[in-house]
Backbone as ProteinMPNN parsed JSONL, in Angstrom:
{"seq_chain_A": "XXXXXXXXXXXXXXXXXXXXXXXXXXXXXXXXXXXXXXXXXXXXXXXXXXXXXXXXXXXXXXXXXXXXXXXXXXXXXXXXXXXXXXXXXXXXXXX", "coords_chain_A": {"N_chain_A": [[1.06, -0.973, -0.26], [0.458, 2.185, -1.002], [2.152, 4.452, 1.134], [1.723, 7.425, 1.202], [-1.511, 6.913, 1.505], [-1.733, 5.224, 3.646], [-0.614, 7.305, 4.928], [-2.883, 9.261, 4.981], [-5.322, 7.802, 5.718], [-4.362, 7.444, 8.357], [-4.532, 9.543, 8.909], [-7.164, 10.304, 9.164], [-8.018, 8.295, 10.88], [-6.832, 9.102, 13.4], [-7.744, 11.737, 13.384], [-10.461, 11.104, 13.732], [-10.249, 9.823, 16.374], [-9.662, 11.578, 18.02], [-12.054, 13.133, 18.06], [-14.026, 11.897, 18.54], [-15.524, 10.63, 16.394], [-17.187, 8.834, 14.405], [-15.812, 6.601, 11.658], [-15.873, 4.835, 8.193], [-15.741, 1.801, 7.721], [-11.754, 0.338, 7.439], [-9.367, -0.309, 5.033], [-9.255, -3.959, 4.396], [-6.471, -4.169, 3.936], [-4.765, -2.949, 5.477], [-5.497, -4.965, 8.004], [-5.463, -6.91, 7.812], [-2.6, -8.705, 8.115], [-1.267, -9.19, 11.096], [1.243, -8.183, 11.198], [1.345, -5.566, 9.278], [-0.668, -4.591, 10.977], [0.493, -3.493, 12.606], [2.216, -1.855, 12.812], [1.259, 0.025, 11.594], [-0.485, 0.32, 13.825], [1.594, 1.594, 14.922], [2.007, 4.327, 13.374], [-0.57, 5.106, 13.654], [-0.425, 5.456, 16.592], [1.515, 7.512, 17.126], [1.022, 9.63, 16.341], [-0.862, 10.812, 17.668], [-0.92, 12.769, 20.467], [-1.406, 13.19, 23.226], [-1.416, 12.356, 26.725], [0.268, 9.178, 27.317], [-0.777, 6.753, 29.561], [-0.235, 4.228, 30.268], [-0.828, 0.666, 29.06], [-2.437, -1.953, 27.347], [-2.482, -5.059, 26.811], [-3.507, -7.845, 25.1], [-5.096, -10.806, 22.777], [-3.383, -12.66, 24.605], [-4.077, -15.473, 25.66], [-2.969, -18.285, 24.813], [-4.453, -20.625, 23.303], [-5.793, -18.529, 21.881], [-3.199, -17.305, 20.594], [-1.699, -19.094, 19.661], [-3.631, -19.52, 17.138], [-3.45, -17.394, 15.799], [-1.418, -17.804, 15.214], [0.752, -15.644, 16.045], [3.793, -15.407, 18.499], [4.127, -13.583, 20.646], [2.624, -11.129, 22.441], [0.027, -8.798, 21.562], [-0.556, -5.143, 22.112], [-1.6, -2.396, 23.014], [-1.774, 1.268, 22.829], [-2.985, 3.481, 26.241], [-4.809, 6.178, 26.623], [-4.487, 9.598, 28.503], [-7.103, 10.824, 28.327], [-8.793, 8.978, 28.032], [-9.423, 7.249, 29.799], [-11.371, 5.991, 32.912], [-12.182, 7.214, 36.144], [-13.34, 5.109, 39.021], [-17.113, 4.836, 39.14], [-18.06, 6.639, 37.794], [-19.873, 6.883, 34.471], [-20.034, 5.469, 31.553], [-19.68, 6.353, 27.628], [-21.793, 5.35, 25.489], [-22.105, 5.181, 21.83], [-24.681, 5.022, 19.874], [-25.374, 2.905, 17.505]], "CA_chain_A": [[-0.027, -0.3, -0.042], [1.359, 3.469, -0.495], [3.375, 5.347, 2.256], [0.748, 8.549, 1.4], [-2.387, 6.636, 1.37], [-1.322, 5.146, 4.388], [-0.737, 8.802, 6.097], [-3.755, 9.864, 5.167], [-6.065, 6.844, 6.181], [-4.137, 7.04, 9.431], [-4.727, 11.239, 9.616], [-8.446, 10.46, 9.138], [-7.816, 7.664, 11.886], [-6.146, 9.582, 14.423], [-9.084, 12.737, 13.636], [-11.683, 10.541, 14.339], [-10.538, 9.122, 17.64], [-9.426, 12.75, 19.091], [-13.384, 13.985, 18.162], [-15.227, 10.728, 19.196], [-16.633, 10.608, 15.728], [-17.019, 7.349, 13.926], [-15.19, 6.268, 10.507], [-16.369, 4.034, 7.208], [-14.207, 0.667, 8.091], [-10.698, 0.844, 7.254], [-8.965, -0.727, 3.576], [-8.218, -4.822, 4.647], [-4.686, -4.311, 3.451], [-4.212, -2.783, 6.604], [-5.834, -5.377, 9.175], [-5.131, -8.225, 7.596], [-1.872, -9.371, 8.667], [-1.279, -8.605, 12.246], [2.932, -7.112, 11.724], [1.066, -5.216, 9.188], [-1.472, -3.894, 11.531], [0.472, -3.656, 14.383], [2.659, -0.49, 11.825], [0.034, 1.011, 10.715], [-0.755, 1.087, 15.135], [2.673, 2.937, 15.593], [2.082, 5.292, 13.032], [-1.852, 6.283, 14.475], [-0.333, 6.07, 18.014], [3.063, 8.812, 16.781], [-0.051, 10.946, 15.901], [-1.49, 11.301, 18.978], [0.277, 13.702, 21.371], [-1.841, 12.82, 24.372], [-0.17, 11.931, 27.125], [-0.194, 7.678, 27.562], [-0.771, 6.522, 31.319], [-0.357, 2.544, 30.555], [-1.029, 0.007, 27.924], [-3.566, -2.619, 26.946], [-2.383, -6.578, 26.353], [-4.244, -8.071, 23.959], [-4.031, -12.305, 22.306], [-2.669, -13.308, 25.831], [-4.301, -16.598, 25.956], [-2.61, -18.943, 24.646], [-5.079, -21.179, 22.091], [-6.179, -17.226, 20.537], [-1.893, -17.203, 19.986], [-1.378, -20.37, 18.689], [-4.541, -19.157, 16.323], [-3.116, -16.139, 15.303], [0.362, -17.1, 14.767], [2.304, -15.136, 17.001], [5.107, -15.961, 19.021], [4.182, -12.54, 21.46], [0.979, -11.051, 22.449], [0.073, -7.028, 21.037], [-0.485, -4.297, 23.036], [-1.649, -0.525, 22.736], [-1.281, 2.579, 24.523], [-4.128, 3.492, 26.817], [-4.298, 7.39, 26.903], [-5.718, 9.82, 29.586], [-8.467, 11.003, 28.112], [-9.594, 7.396, 27.757], [-9.191, 6.737, 31.485], [-12.272, 6.554, 33.509], [-12.0, 6.912, 37.592], [-14.387, 4.54, 39.703], [-18.174, 5.183, 39.768], [-17.89, 7.049, 35.951], [-20.444, 6.419, 33.446], [-19.247, 4.944, 29.648], [-20.583, 6.891, 26.79], [-22.23, 4.377, 23.88], [-22.57, 5.659, 20.464], [-25.774, 3.616, 18.819], [-25.292, 2.492, 15.379]], "C_chain_A": [[0.652, 1.428, -0.101], [0.86, 4.142, 0.563], [2.144, 6.285, 2.352], [-0.295, 8.044, 1.78], [-2.33, 5.692, 2.728], [-1.533, 6.028, 5.197], [-2.106, 9.37, 5.911], [-5.244, 9.133, 5.351], [-6.043, 7.102, 7.954], [-5.0, 7.903, 10.086], [-5.991, 10.814, 10.09], [-8.822, 9.505, 10.596], [-8.002, 8.404, 13.459], [-7.288, 11.309, 15.092], [-10.177, 12.482, 14.495], [-11.644, 10.096, 15.837], [-10.556, 10.378, 18.356], [-11.035, 13.724, 19.035], [-14.148, 13.277, 18.04], [-16.044, 11.051, 17.885], [-16.48, 8.845, 15.452], [-16.945, 7.188, 12.274], [-15.933, 5.359, 9.111], [-15.007, 2.876, 7.55], [-12.713, 0.61, 6.886], [-10.415, -0.63, 6.496], [-8.46, -2.463, 4.524], [-6.775, -4.875, 4.747], [-4.512, -3.765, 4.693], [-4.081, -3.621, 7.484], [-5.337, -6.74, 8.896], [-4.128, -9.451, 8.391], [-1.093, -8.614, 10.012], [-0.1, -7.484, 12.102], [2.481, -6.172, 10.922], [0.149, -3.933, 9.562], [-0.744, -3.011, 12.689], [1.886, -2.268, 13.958], [1.909, 0.136, 11.752], [-0.581, 1.402, 12.636], [0.22, 2.221, 15.516], [2.19, 4.254, 14.579], [0.87, 5.85, 13.864], [-0.894, 7.066, 15.555], [1.076, 7.431, 17.673], [2.803, 9.579, 16.61], [-0.362, 11.65, 17.107], [0.006, 11.957, 19.621], [-1.051, 14.038, 22.85], [-1.038, 12.454, 25.149], [-0.592, 10.129, 27.115], [-0.001, 7.711, 28.891], [-0.436, 4.486, 31.291], [-0.465, 1.836, 29.281], [-1.487, -1.131, 28.088], [-2.89, -3.652, 26.705], [-3.576, -6.897, 25.708], [-3.472, -9.529, 23.07], [-3.56, -12.05, 23.377], [-2.687, -15.032, 26.158], [-3.712, -17.433, 25.626], [-3.285, -19.835, 23.471], [-4.88, -19.498, 21.045], [-4.29, -17.023, 20.113], [-1.342, -17.941, 19.056], [-3.023, -20.014, 17.352], [-4.865, -17.951, 15.237], [-1.657, -16.365, 14.192], [1.05, -16.705, 15.079], [2.877, -15.894, 17.771], [4.693, -14.909, 20.959], [2.535, -11.941, 21.473], [1.019, -9.34, 22.101], [-0.554, -6.067, 22.229], [-1.045, -2.874, 22.24], [-1.967, 0.254, 23.764], [-2.372, 2.446, 24.875], [-3.426, 5.458, 27.049], [-4.661, 8.23, 28.355], [-6.924, 10.457, 29.814], [-9.723, 9.879, 28.019], [-10.321, 6.649, 28.959], [-10.289, 6.963, 32.332], [-11.941, 6.641, 35.268], [-13.135, 6.074, 38.227], [-15.846, 5.909, 40.071], [-18.816, 6.143, 38.03], [-18.754, 6.239, 35.432], [-20.171, 6.454, 32.029], [-20.422, 5.621, 28.966], [-20.637, 6.039, 25.904], [-22.768, 5.264, 23.388], [-23.256, 4.428, 20.213], [-25.067, 3.6, 17.697], [-25.804, 2.455, 14.909]], "O_chain_A": [[1.338, 1.788, 0.856], [-0.296, 4.392, 0.903], [1.442, 6.161, 3.355], [-0.545, 8.644, 2.825], [-3.49, 5.287, 2.8], [-2.36, 5.926, 6.104], [-2.484, 10.053, 6.863], [-6.259, 9.8, 5.152], [-7.012, 7.047, 8.711], [-5.767, 7.734, 11.033], [-6.161, 10.854, 11.309], [-9.737, 9.867, 11.337], [-8.889, 8.312, 14.308], [-7.522, 11.79, 16.201], [-10.686, 13.086, 15.438], [-12.672, 9.984, 16.504], [-11.349, 10.464, 19.294], [-11.223, 14.728, 19.721], [-15.17, 13.636, 17.457], [-17.114, 11.645, 18.019], [-15.885, 7.967, 16.077], [-17.895, 7.589, 11.602], [-17.123, 5.385, 9.426], [-13.791, 3.063, 7.6], [-12.804, 0.84, 5.68], [-10.848, -1.718, 6.876], [-7.474, -2.392, 5.257], [-6.086, -5.531, 5.529], [-3.686, -4.525, 5.198], [-3.004, -3.624, 8.079], [-4.875, -7.52, 9.73], [-4.445, -10.498, 8.955], [-0.425, -7.589, 9.879], [-0.163, -6.343, 12.559], [3.001, -5.164, 11.401], [0.066, -2.836, 9.008], [-1.224, -2.147, 13.423], [2.468, -1.796, 14.934], [2.223, 1.302, 11.991], [-1.04, 2.522, 12.862], [-0.002, 3.283, 16.098], [2.003, 5.292, 15.213], [1.024, 6.801, 14.629], [-0.587, 8.254, 15.662], [1.18, 8.257, 18.58], [3.559, 10.548, 16.552], [-0.139, 12.82, 17.417], [1.215, 11.807, 19.447], [-1.368, 15.167, 23.224], [0.083, 12.151, 24.742], [-1.769, 9.841, 26.902], [0.772, 8.501, 29.435], [-0.467, 3.736, 32.267], [-0.146, 2.515, 28.305], [-1.026, -1.659, 29.1], [-2.114, -3.156, 25.887], [-4.586, -6.202, 25.807], [-2.292, -9.676, 22.748], [-3.111, -10.904, 23.349], [-1.79, -15.706, 26.665], [-3.706, -17.996, 26.721], [-2.573, -19.801, 22.468], [-4.218, -19.295, 20.026], [-4.191, -16.434, 19.037], [-0.731, -17.666, 18.023], [-3.018, -20.991, 16.604], [-5.74, -17.649, 14.425], [-1.133, -15.797, 13.234], [2.188, -17.018, 14.73], [2.556, -17.081, 17.819], [4.908, -15.378, 22.077], [1.587, -12.237, 20.746], [2.025, -8.694, 22.393], [-1.007, -6.59, 23.248], [-0.844, -2.522, 21.077], [-2.276, 0.125, 24.948], [-3.087, 1.612, 24.32], [-2.327, 5.893, 27.395], [-5.096, 7.564, 29.295], [-7.589, 10.648, 30.833], [-10.952, 9.919, 27.965], [-11.273, 5.876, 29.065], [-10.398, 8.144, 32.661], [-11.174, 5.717, 35.536], [-14.195, 6.522, 37.792], [-15.876, 6.989, 40.661], [-19.913, 6.061, 37.476], [-18.701, 5.033, 35.676], [-20.1, 7.52, 31.418], [-21.602, 5.624, 29.314], [-19.571, 5.784, 25.345], [-23.59, 6.041, 23.873], [-22.841, 3.269, 20.254], [-24.258, 4.374, 17.185], [-25.545, 2.205, 13.732]]}, "name": "protein", "num_of_chains": 1, "seq": "XXXXXXXXXXXXXXXXXXXXXXXXXXXXXXXXXXXXXXXXXXXXXXXXXXXXXXXXXXXXXXXXXXXXXXXXXXXXXXXXXXXXXXXXXXXXXXX"}
């Protein structure tokens, strides 16, 4: 996939994240392989300037890792704006 196109999609995704908007699905080329998806995640996270307070691990179960043919779990950053303190309510966007 063209780097320019990948950057434009990343910009659109970051903009939607920052403004709490919903966008159309991403192209399958970006998410089909986990290595490509991880590279795209790093690109998107590098464009977000909010403070990172932690990381969320995914795919940690052994059966899941075998099915995905991965050797280690994947992770994503948790930003301060997405962290809820005890007693807060979660806003759910209707589909």
